[in-house]
mmCIF entry with sequence, helices, sheets and N, C-alpha, C, O atoms, coordinates in Angstrom:
data_MODEL
# 
_entry.id   MODEL 
# 
_entity.id                         1 
_entity.type                       polymer 
_entity.pdbx_number_of_molecules   1 
# 
_entity_poly.entity_id                      1 
_entity_poly.type                           'polypeptide(L)' 
_entity_poly.nstd_linkage                   no 
_entity_poly.nstd_monomer                   no 
_entity_poly.pdbx_seq_one_letter_code       MNHWPFIIAAYALTIGGTMLLAIWSYAAMRASENKVAALRKDRPE 
_entity_poly.pdbx_seq_one_letter_code_can   MNHWPFIIAAYALTIGGTMLLAIWSYAAMRASENKVAALRKDRPE 
_entity_poly.pdbx_strand_id                 A 
# 
loop_
_entity_poly_seq.entity_id 
_entity_poly_seq.num 
_entity_poly_seq.mon_id 
_entity_poly_seq.hetero 
1 1  MET n 
1 2  ASN n 
1 3  HIS n 
1 4  TRP n 
1 5  PRO n 
1 6  PHE n 
1 7  ILE n 
1 8  ILE n 
1 9  ALA n 
1 10 ALA n 
1 11 TYR n 
1 12 ALA n 
1 13 LEU n 
1 14 THR n 
1 15 ILE n 
1 16 GLY n 
1 17 GLY n 
1 18 THR n 
1 19 MET n 
1 20 LEU n 
1 21 LEU n 
1 22 ALA n 
1 23 ILE n 
1 24 TRP n 
1 25 SER n 
1 26 TYR n 
1 27 ALA n 
1 28 ALA n 
1 29 MET n 
1 30 ARG n 
1 31 ALA n 
1 32 SER n 
1 33 GLU n 
1 34 ASN n 
1 35 LYS n 
1 36 VAL n 
1 37 ALA n 
1 38 ALA n 
1 39 LEU n 
1 40 ARG n 
1 41 LYS n 
1 42 ASP n 
1 43 ARG n 
1 44 PRO n 
1 45 GLU n 
# 
_struct_asym.id          A 
_struct_asym.entity_id   1 
# 
_struct_conf.conf_type_id            HELX_P 
_struct_conf.id                      HELX_P1 
_struct_conf.pdbx_PDB_helix_id       AA1 
_struct_conf.beg_label_comp_id       TRP 
_struct_conf.beg_label_asym_id       A 
_struct_conf.beg_label_seq_id        4 
_struct_conf.pdbx_beg_PDB_ins_code   ? 
_struct_conf.end_label_comp_id       ASP 
_struct_conf.end_label_asym_id       A 
_struct_conf.end_label_seq_id        42 
_struct_conf.pdbx_end_PDB_ins_code   ? 
_struct_conf.beg_auth_comp_id        TRP 
_struct_conf.beg_auth_asym_id        A 
_struct_conf.beg_auth_seq_id         4 
_struct_conf.end_auth_comp_id        ASP 
_struct_conf.end_auth_asym_id        A 
_struct_conf.end_auth_seq_id         42 
_struct_conf.pdbx_PDB_helix_class    1 
_struct_conf.details                 ? 
_struct_conf.pdbx_PDB_helix_length   39 
# 
_struct_conf_type.id          HELX_P 
_struct_conf_type.criteria    ? 
_struct_conf_type.reference   ? 
# 
loop_
_atom_site.group_PDB 
_atom_site.id 
_atom_site.type_symbol 
_atom_site.label_atom_id 
_atom_site.label_alt_id 
_atom_site.label_comp_id 
_atom_site.label_asym_id 
_atom_site.label_entity_id 
_atom_site.label_seq_id 
_atom_site.pdbx_PDB_ins_code 
_atom_site.Cartn_x 
_atom_site.Cartn_y 
_atom_site.Cartn_z 
_atom_site.occupancy 
_atom_site.B_iso_or_equiv 
_atom_site.pdbx_formal_charge 
_atom_site.auth_seq_id 
_atom_site.auth_comp_id 
_atom_site.auth_asym_id 
_atom_site.auth_atom_id 
_atom_site.pdbx_PDB_model_num 
ATOM 1   N N  . MET A 1 1  ? 22.379  -23.180 -19.125 1.00 0.00 ? 1  MET A N  1 
ATOM 2   C CA . MET A 1 1  ? 21.283  -22.205 -19.179 1.00 0.00 ? 1  MET A CA 1 
ATOM 3   C C  . MET A 1 1  ? 21.462  -21.224 -18.041 1.00 0.00 ? 1  MET A C  1 
ATOM 4   O O  . MET A 1 1  ? 21.717  -21.641 -16.911 1.00 0.00 ? 1  MET A O  1 
ATOM 5   N N  . ASN A 1 2  ? 21.339  -19.955 -18.297 1.00 0.00 ? 2  ASN A N  1 
ATOM 6   C CA . ASN A 1 2  ? 21.536  -18.896 -17.315 1.00 0.00 ? 2  ASN A CA 1 
ATOM 7   C C  . ASN A 1 2  ? 20.208  -18.596 -16.654 1.00 0.00 ? 2  ASN A C  1 
ATOM 8   O O  . ASN A 1 2  ? 19.242  -18.278 -17.347 1.00 0.00 ? 2  ASN A O  1 
ATOM 9   N N  . HIS A 1 3  ? 20.126  -18.685 -15.353 1.00 0.00 ? 3  HIS A N  1 
ATOM 10  C CA . HIS A 1 3  ? 18.891  -18.462 -14.636 1.00 0.00 ? 3  HIS A CA 1 
ATOM 11  C C  . HIS A 1 3  ? 18.750  -17.054 -14.058 1.00 0.00 ? 3  HIS A C  1 
ATOM 12  O O  . HIS A 1 3  ? 17.705  -16.710 -13.506 1.00 0.00 ? 3  HIS A O  1 
ATOM 13  N N  . TRP A 1 4  ? 19.805  -16.240 -14.187 1.00 0.00 ? 4  TRP A N  1 
ATOM 14  C CA . TRP A 1 4  ? 19.769  -14.915 -13.537 1.00 0.00 ? 4  TRP A CA 1 
ATOM 15  C C  . TRP A 1 4  ? 18.698  -14.020 -14.041 1.00 0.00 ? 4  TRP A C  1 
ATOM 16  O O  . TRP A 1 4  ? 18.121  -13.304 -13.223 1.00 0.00 ? 4  TRP A O  1 
ATOM 17  N N  . PRO A 1 5  ? 18.358  -13.979 -15.322 1.00 0.00 ? 5  PRO A N  1 
ATOM 18  C CA . PRO A 1 5  ? 17.255  -13.066 -15.742 1.00 0.00 ? 5  PRO A CA 1 
ATOM 19  C C  . PRO A 1 5  ? 15.917  -13.419 -15.024 1.00 0.00 ? 5  PRO A C  1 
ATOM 20  O O  . PRO A 1 5  ? 15.182  -12.521 -14.611 1.00 0.00 ? 5  PRO A O  1 
ATOM 21  N N  . PHE A 1 6  ? 15.624  -14.691 -14.886 1.00 0.00 ? 6  PHE A N  1 
ATOM 22  C CA . PHE A 1 6  ? 14.420  -15.098 -14.163 1.00 0.00 ? 6  PHE A CA 1 
ATOM 23  C C  . PHE A 1 6  ? 14.478  -14.704 -12.713 1.00 0.00 ? 6  PHE A C  1 
ATOM 24  O O  . PHE A 1 6  ? 13.494  -14.210 -12.163 1.00 0.00 ? 6  PHE A O  1 
ATOM 25  N N  . ILE A 1 7  ? 15.619  -14.913 -12.082 1.00 0.00 ? 7  ILE A N  1 
ATOM 26  C CA . ILE A 1 7  ? 15.765  -14.606 -10.648 1.00 0.00 ? 7  ILE A CA 1 
ATOM 27  C C  . ILE A 1 7  ? 15.598  -13.094 -10.441 1.00 0.00 ? 7  ILE A C  1 
ATOM 28  O O  . ILE A 1 7  ? 14.890  -12.670 -9.528  1.00 0.00 ? 7  ILE A O  1 
ATOM 29  N N  . ILE A 1 8  ? 16.239  -12.294 -11.274 1.00 0.00 ? 8  ILE A N  1 
ATOM 30  C CA . ILE A 1 8  ? 16.140  -10.834 -11.189 1.00 0.00 ? 8  ILE A CA 1 
ATOM 31  C C  . ILE A 1 8  ? 14.712  -10.383 -11.400 1.00 0.00 ? 8  ILE A C  1 
ATOM 32  O O  . ILE A 1 8  ? 14.216  -9.545  -10.646 1.00 0.00 ? 8  ILE A O  1 
ATOM 33  N N  . ALA A 1 9  ? 14.033  -10.917 -12.410 1.00 0.00 ? 9  ALA A N  1 
ATOM 34  C CA . ALA A 1 9  ? 12.640  -10.582 -12.677 1.00 0.00 ? 9  ALA A CA 1 
ATOM 35  C C  . ALA A 1 9  ? 11.770  -10.966 -11.482 1.00 0.00 ? 9  ALA A C  1 
ATOM 36  O O  . ALA A 1 9  ? 10.912  -10.181 -11.077 1.00 0.00 ? 9  ALA A O  1 
ATOM 37  N N  . ALA A 1 10 ? 11.971  -12.159 -10.906 1.00 0.00 ? 10 ALA A N  1 
ATOM 38  C CA . ALA A 1 10 ? 11.165  -12.568 -9.766  1.00 0.00 ? 10 ALA A CA 1 
ATOM 39  C C  . ALA A 1 10 ? 11.354  -11.620 -8.579  1.00 0.00 ? 10 ALA A C  1 
ATOM 40  O O  . ALA A 1 10 ? 10.376  -11.239 -7.936  1.00 0.00 ? 10 ALA A O  1 
ATOM 41  N N  . TYR A 1 11 ? 12.576  -11.240 -8.286  1.00 0.00 ? 11 TYR A N  1 
ATOM 42  C CA . TYR A 1 11 ? 12.826  -10.298 -7.222  1.00 0.00 ? 11 TYR A CA 1 
ATOM 43  C C  . TYR A 1 11 ? 12.218  -8.944  -7.513  1.00 0.00 ? 11 TYR A C  1 
ATOM 44  O O  . TYR A 1 11 ? 11.651  -8.323  -6.613  1.00 0.00 ? 11 TYR A O  1 
ATOM 45  N N  . ALA A 1 12 ? 12.318  -8.464  -8.752  1.00 0.00 ? 12 ALA A N  1 
ATOM 46  C CA . ALA A 1 12 ? 11.789  -7.169  -9.113  1.00 0.00 ? 12 ALA A CA 1 
ATOM 47  C C  . ALA A 1 12 ? 10.251  -7.184  -8.943  1.00 0.00 ? 12 ALA A C  1 
ATOM 48  O O  . ALA A 1 12 ? 9.680   -6.237  -8.402  1.00 0.00 ? 12 ALA A O  1 
ATOM 49  N N  . LEU A 1 13 ? 9.589   -8.261  -9.407  1.00 0.00 ? 13 LEU A N  1 
ATOM 50  C CA . LEU A 1 13 ? 8.114   -8.332  -9.246  1.00 0.00 ? 13 LEU A CA 1 
ATOM 51  C C  . LEU A 1 13 ? 7.733   -8.424  -7.780  1.00 0.00 ? 13 LEU A C  1 
ATOM 52  O O  . LEU A 1 13 ? 6.764   -7.795  -7.354  1.00 0.00 ? 13 LEU A O  1 
ATOM 53  N N  . THR A 1 14 ? 8.440   -9.158  -7.041  1.00 0.00 ? 14 THR A N  1 
ATOM 54  C CA . THR A 1 14 ? 8.126   -9.268  -5.590  1.00 0.00 ? 14 THR A CA 1 
ATOM 55  C C  . THR A 1 14 ? 8.288   -7.950  -4.843  1.00 0.00 ? 14 THR A C  1 
ATOM 56  O O  . THR A 1 14 ? 7.415   -7.549  -4.074  1.00 0.00 ? 14 THR A O  1 
ATOM 57  N N  . ILE A 1 15 ? 9.420   -7.277  -5.078  1.00 0.00 ? 15 ILE A N  1 
ATOM 58  C CA . ILE A 1 15 ? 9.642   -6.020  -4.435  1.00 0.00 ? 15 ILE A CA 1 
ATOM 59  C C  . ILE A 1 15 ? 8.673   -4.947  -4.924  1.00 0.00 ? 15 ILE A C  1 
ATOM 60  O O  . ILE A 1 15 ? 8.174   -4.150  -4.130  1.00 0.00 ? 15 ILE A O  1 
ATOM 61  N N  . GLY A 1 16 ? 8.402   -4.925  -6.243  1.00 0.00 ? 16 GLY A N  1 
ATOM 62  C CA . GLY A 1 16 ? 7.453   -4.000  -6.788  1.00 0.00 ? 16 GLY A CA 1 
ATOM 63  C C  . GLY A 1 16 ? 6.037   -4.232  -6.263  1.00 0.00 ? 16 GLY A C  1 
ATOM 64  O O  . GLY A 1 16 ? 5.330   -3.277  -5.942  1.00 0.00 ? 16 GLY A O  1 
ATOM 65  N N  . GLY A 1 17 ? 5.633   -5.461  -6.177  1.00 0.00 ? 17 GLY A N  1 
ATOM 66  C CA . GLY A 1 17 ? 4.294   -5.798  -5.675  1.00 0.00 ? 17 GLY A CA 1 
ATOM 67  C C  . GLY A 1 17 ? 4.167   -5.445  -4.200  1.00 0.00 ? 17 GLY A C  1 
ATOM 68  O O  . GLY A 1 17 ? 3.124   -4.958  -3.764  1.00 0.00 ? 17 GLY A O  1 
ATOM 69  N N  . THR A 1 18 ? 5.210   -5.685  -3.440  1.00 0.00 ? 18 THR A N  1 
ATOM 70  C CA . THR A 1 18 ? 5.194   -5.321  -2.032  1.00 0.00 ? 18 THR A CA 1 
ATOM 71  C C  . THR A 1 18 ? 5.118   -3.810  -1.840  1.00 0.00 ? 18 THR A C  1 
ATOM 72  O O  . THR A 1 18 ? 4.377   -3.327  -0.983  1.00 0.00 ? 18 THR A O  1 
ATOM 73  N N  . MET A 1 19 ? 5.880   -3.068  -2.634  1.00 0.00 ? 19 MET A N  1 
ATOM 74  C CA . MET A 1 19 ? 5.801   -1.606  -2.545  1.00 0.00 ? 19 MET A CA 1 
ATOM 75  C C  . MET A 1 19 ? 4.423   -1.097  -2.943  1.00 0.00 ? 19 MET A C  1 
ATOM 76  O O  . MET A 1 19 ? 3.877   -0.209  -2.288  1.00 0.00 ? 19 MET A O  1 
ATOM 77  N N  . LEU A 1 20 ? 3.870   -1.640  -3.986  1.00 0.00 ? 20 LEU A N  1 
ATOM 78  C CA . LEU A 1 20 ? 2.535   -1.246  -4.455  1.00 0.00 ? 20 LEU A CA 1 
ATOM 79  C C  . LEU A 1 20 ? 1.493   -1.536  -3.369  1.00 0.00 ? 20 LEU A C  1 
ATOM 80  O O  . LEU A 1 20 ? 0.628   -0.697  -3.118  1.00 0.00 ? 20 LEU A O  1 
ATOM 81  N N  . LEU A 1 21 ? 1.556   -2.696  -2.725  1.00 0.00 ? 21 LEU A N  1 
ATOM 82  C CA . LEU A 1 21 ? 0.611   -3.037  -1.665  1.00 0.00 ? 21 LEU A CA 1 
ATOM 83  C C  . LEU A 1 21 ? 0.783   -2.103  -0.452  1.00 0.00 ? 21 LEU A C  1 
ATOM 84  O O  . LEU A 1 21 ? -0.201  -1.692  0.162   1.00 0.00 ? 21 LEU A O  1 
ATOM 85  N N  . ALA A 1 22 ? 2.020   -1.778  -0.120  1.00 0.00 ? 22 ALA A N  1 
ATOM 86  C CA . ALA A 1 22 ? 2.245   -0.873  0.990   1.00 0.00 ? 22 ALA A CA 1 
ATOM 87  C C  . ALA A 1 22 ? 1.692   0.517   0.721   1.00 0.00 ? 22 ALA A C  1 
ATOM 88  O O  . ALA A 1 22 ? 1.093   1.131   1.604   1.00 0.00 ? 22 ALA A O  1 
ATOM 89  N N  . ILE A 1 23 ? 1.893   1.022   -0.517  1.00 0.00 ? 23 ILE A N  1 
ATOM 90  C CA . ILE A 1 23 ? 1.360   2.345   -0.845  1.00 0.00 ? 23 ILE A CA 1 
ATOM 91  C C  . ILE A 1 23 ? -0.137  2.325   -0.853  1.00 0.00 ? 23 ILE A C  1 
ATOM 92  O O  . ILE A 1 23 ? -0.762  3.274   -0.380  1.00 0.00 ? 23 ILE A O  1 
ATOM 93  N N  . TRP A 1 24 ? -0.748  1.266   -1.378  1.00 0.00 ? 24 TRP A N  1 
ATOM 94  C CA . TRP A 1 24 ? -2.207  1.121   -1.437  1.00 0.00 ? 24 TRP A CA 1 
ATOM 95  C C  . TRP A 1 24 ? -2.787  1.043   0.001   1.00 0.00 ? 24 TRP A C  1 
ATOM 96  O O  . TRP A 1 24 ? -3.811  1.658   0.297   1.00 0.00 ? 24 TRP A O  1 
ATOM 97  N N  . SER A 1 25 ? -2.135  0.303   0.854   1.00 0.00 ? 25 SER A N  1 
ATOM 98  C CA . SER A 1 25 ? -2.591  0.177   2.234   1.00 0.00 ? 25 SER A CA 1 
ATOM 99  C C  . SER A 1 25 ? -2.474  1.525   2.967   1.00 0.00 ? 25 SER A C  1 
ATOM 100 O O  . SER A 1 25 ? -3.369  1.889   3.729   1.00 0.00 ? 25 SER A O  1 
ATOM 101 N N  . TYR A 1 26 ? -1.392  2.255   2.745   1.00 0.00 ? 26 TYR A N  1 
ATOM 102 C CA . TYR A 1 26 ? -1.189  3.518   3.364   1.00 0.00 ? 26 TYR A CA 1 
ATOM 103 C C  . TYR A 1 26 ? -2.283  4.538   2.939   1.00 0.00 ? 26 TYR A C  1 
ATOM 104 O O  . TYR A 1 26 ? -2.818  5.282   3.762   1.00 0.00 ? 26 TYR A O  1 
ATOM 105 N N  . ALA A 1 27 ? -2.580  4.539   1.659   1.00 0.00 ? 27 ALA A N  1 
ATOM 106 C CA . ALA A 1 27 ? -3.610  5.405   1.124   1.00 0.00 ? 27 ALA A CA 1 
ATOM 107 C C  . ALA A 1 27 ? -4.961  5.078   1.715   1.00 0.00 ? 27 ALA A C  1 
ATOM 108 O O  . ALA A 1 27 ? -5.715  5.981   2.078   1.00 0.00 ? 27 ALA A O  1 
ATOM 109 N N  . ALA A 1 28 ? -5.277  3.805   1.817   1.00 0.00 ? 28 ALA A N  1 
ATOM 110 C CA . ALA A 1 28 ? -6.550  3.385   2.432   1.00 0.00 ? 28 ALA A CA 1 
ATOM 111 C C  . ALA A 1 28 ? -6.619  3.765   3.889   1.00 0.00 ? 28 ALA A C  1 
ATOM 112 O O  . ALA A 1 28 ? -7.670  4.182   4.375   1.00 0.00 ? 28 ALA A O  1 
ATOM 113 N N  . MET A 1 29 ? -5.487  3.624   4.608   1.00 0.00 ? 29 MET A N  1 
ATOM 114 C CA . MET A 1 29 ? -5.454  4.001   6.033   1.00 0.00 ? 29 MET A CA 1 
ATOM 115 C C  . MET A 1 29 ? -5.711  5.494   6.179   1.00 0.00 ? 29 MET A C  1 
ATOM 116 O O  . MET A 1 29 ? -6.517  5.907   7.011   1.00 0.00 ? 29 MET A O  1 
ATOM 117 N N  . ARG A 1 30 ? -5.022  6.314   5.364   1.00 0.00 ? 30 ARG A N  1 
ATOM 118 C CA . ARG A 1 30 ? -5.217  7.746   5.446   1.00 0.00 ? 30 ARG A CA 1 
ATOM 119 C C  . ARG A 1 30 ? -6.667  8.200   5.134   1.00 0.00 ? 30 ARG A C  1 
ATOM 120 O O  . ARG A 1 30 ? -7.213  9.107   5.761   1.00 0.00 ? 30 ARG A O  1 
ATOM 121 N N  . ALA A 1 31 ? -7.247  7.523   4.141   1.00 0.00 ? 31 ALA A N  1 
ATOM 122 C CA . ALA A 1 31 ? -8.631  7.827   3.795   1.00 0.00 ? 31 ALA A CA 1 
ATOM 123 C C  . ALA A 1 31 ? -9.561  7.481   4.963   1.00 0.00 ? 31 ALA A C  1 
ATOM 124 O O  . ALA A 1 31 ? -10.468 8.246   5.293   1.00 0.00 ? 31 ALA A O  1 
ATOM 125 N N  . SER A 1 32 ? -9.335  6.371   5.555   1.00 0.00 ? 32 SER A N  1 
ATOM 126 C CA . SER A 1 32 ? -10.176 5.957   6.714   1.00 0.00 ? 32 SER A CA 1 
ATOM 127 C C  . SER A 1 32 ? -9.961  6.893   7.891   1.00 0.00 ? 32 SER A C  1 
ATOM 128 O O  . SER A 1 32 ? -10.926 7.238   8.573   1.00 0.00 ? 32 SER A O  1 
ATOM 129 N N  . GLU A 1 33 ? -8.723  7.317   8.153   1.00 0.00 ? 33 GLU A N  1 
ATOM 130 C CA . GLU A 1 33 ? -8.481  8.278   9.221   1.00 0.00 ? 33 GLU A CA 1 
ATOM 131 C C  . GLU A 1 33 ? -9.206  9.603   8.984   1.00 0.00 ? 33 GLU A C  1 
ATOM 132 O O  . GLU A 1 33 ? -9.753  10.194  9.915   1.00 0.00 ? 33 GLU A O  1 
ATOM 133 N N  . ASN A 1 34 ? -9.205  10.071  7.706   1.00 0.00 ? 34 ASN A N  1 
ATOM 134 C CA . ASN A 1 34 ? -9.908  11.290  7.373   1.00 0.00 ? 34 ASN A CA 1 
ATOM 135 C C  . ASN A 1 34 ? -11.436 11.148  7.547   1.00 0.00 ? 34 ASN A C  1 
ATOM 136 O O  . ASN A 1 34 ? -12.112 12.088  7.967   1.00 0.00 ? 34 ASN A O  1 
ATOM 137 N N  . LYS A 1 35 ? -11.952 9.980   7.221   1.00 0.00 ? 35 LYS A N  1 
ATOM 138 C CA . LYS A 1 35 ? -13.394 9.763   7.420   1.00 0.00 ? 35 LYS A CA 1 
ATOM 139 C C  . LYS A 1 35 ? -13.746 9.786   8.897   1.00 0.00 ? 35 LYS A C  1 
ATOM 140 O O  . LYS A 1 35 ? -14.749 10.379  9.293   1.00 0.00 ? 35 LYS A O  1 
ATOM 141 N N  . VAL A 1 36 ? -12.913 9.134   9.722   1.00 0.00 ? 36 VAL A N  1 
ATOM 142 C CA . VAL A 1 36 ? -13.171 9.153   11.172  1.00 0.00 ? 36 VAL A CA 1 
ATOM 143 C C  . VAL A 1 36 ? -13.051 10.562  11.731  1.00 0.00 ? 36 VAL A C  1 
ATOM 144 O O  . VAL A 1 36 ? -13.851 10.962  12.576  1.00 0.00 ? 36 VAL A O  1 
ATOM 145 N N  . ALA A 1 37 ? -12.071 11.311  11.273  1.00 0.00 ? 37 ALA A N  1 
ATOM 146 C CA . ALA A 1 37 ? -11.908 12.678  11.762  1.00 0.00 ? 37 ALA A CA 1 
ATOM 147 C C  . ALA A 1 37 ? -13.100 13.538  11.377  1.00 0.00 ? 37 ALA A C  1 
ATOM 148 O O  . ALA A 1 37 ? -13.531 14.393  12.150  1.00 0.00 ? 37 ALA A O  1 
ATOM 149 N N  . ALA A 1 38 ? -13.634 13.311  10.178  1.00 0.00 ? 38 ALA A N  1 
ATOM 150 C CA . ALA A 1 38 ? -14.817 14.088  9.735   1.00 0.00 ? 38 ALA A CA 1 
ATOM 151 C C  . ALA A 1 38 ? -16.033 13.700  10.588  1.00 0.00 ? 38 ALA A C  1 
ATOM 152 O O  . ALA A 1 38 ? -16.816 14.574  10.959  1.00 0.00 ? 38 ALA A O  1 
ATOM 153 N N  . LEU A 1 39 ? -16.203 12.446  10.897  1.00 0.00 ? 39 LEU A N  1 
ATOM 154 C CA . LEU A 1 39 ? -17.303 12.003  11.766  1.00 0.00 ? 39 LEU A CA 1 
ATOM 155 C C  . LEU A 1 39 ? -17.196 12.584  13.156  1.00 0.00 ? 39 LEU A C  1 
ATOM 156 O O  . LEU A 1 39 ? -18.205 12.988  13.734  1.00 0.00 ? 39 LEU A O  1 
ATOM 157 N N  . ARG A 1 40 ? -16.006 12.636  13.700  1.00 0.00 ? 40 ARG A N  1 
ATOM 158 C CA . ARG A 1 40 ? -15.814 13.190  15.046  1.00 0.00 ? 40 ARG A CA 1 
ATOM 159 C C  . ARG A 1 40 ? -16.021 14.698  15.049  1.00 0.00 ? 40 ARG A C  1 
ATOM 160 O O  . ARG A 1 40 ? -16.488 15.265  16.037  1.00 0.00 ? 40 ARG A O  1 
ATOM 161 N N  . LYS A 1 41 ? -15.669 15.352  13.929  1.00 0.00 ? 41 LYS A N  1 
ATOM 162 C CA . LYS A 1 41 ? -15.852 16.785  13.848  1.00 0.00 ? 41 LYS A CA 1 
ATOM 163 C C  . LYS A 1 41 ? -17.316 17.151  13.792  1.00 0.00 ? 41 LYS A C  1 
ATOM 164 O O  . LYS A 1 41 ? -17.709 18.175  14.351  1.00 0.00 ? 41 LYS A O  1 
ATOM 165 N N  . ASP A 1 42 ? -18.132 16.356  13.141  1.00 0.00 ? 42 ASP A N  1 
ATOM 166 C CA . ASP A 1 42 ? -19.554 16.626  12.969  1.00 0.00 ? 42 ASP A CA 1 
ATOM 167 C C  . ASP A 1 42 ? -20.371 16.194  14.193  1.00 0.00 ? 42 ASP A C  1 
ATOM 168 O O  . ASP A 1 42 ? -21.545 16.550  14.295  1.00 0.00 ? 42 ASP A O  1 
ATOM 169 N N  . ARG A 1 43 ? -19.792 15.452  15.102  1.00 0.00 ? 43 ARG A N  1 
ATOM 170 C CA . ARG A 1 43 ? -20.499 14.887  16.253  1.00 0.00 ? 43 ARG A CA 1 
ATOM 171 C C  . ARG A 1 43 ? -20.680 15.959  17.335  1.00 0.00 ? 43 ARG A C  1 
ATOM 172 O O  . ARG A 1 43 ? -19.704 16.593  17.737  1.00 0.00 ? 43 ARG A O  1 
ATOM 173 N N  . PRO A 1 44 ? -21.890 16.168  17.801  1.00 0.00 ? 44 PRO A N  1 
ATOM 174 C CA . PRO A 1 44 ? -22.042 17.133  18.901  1.00 0.00 ? 44 PRO A CA 1 
ATOM 175 C C  . PRO A 1 44 ? -21.548 16.507  20.205  1.00 0.00 ? 44 PRO A C  1 
ATOM 176 O O  . PRO A 1 44 ? -21.654 15.298  20.414  1.00 0.00 ? 44 PRO A O  1 
ATOM 177 N N  . GLU A 1 45 ? -21.022 17.337  21.048  1.00 0.00 ? 45 GLU A N  1 
ATOM 178 C CA . GLU A 1 45 ? -20.488 16.843  22.302  1.00 0.00 ? 45 GLU A CA 1 
ATOM 179 C C  . GLU A 1 45 ? -21.350 17.224  23.480  1.00 0.00 ? 45 GLU A C  1 
ATOM 180 O O  . GLU A 1 45 ? -21.029 16.878  24.617  1.00 0.00 ? 45 GLU A O  1 
# 
């Protein structure tokens, strides 16, 4: 029995999931930074 299709699929899912999580985290970080910048902009000094 050849195990390579399962191994390739497992690596593809792992790499794809990691990339998706990294993109999602980056987008959330940028959104939070923009919210903080907006709060600082509106704050009187």
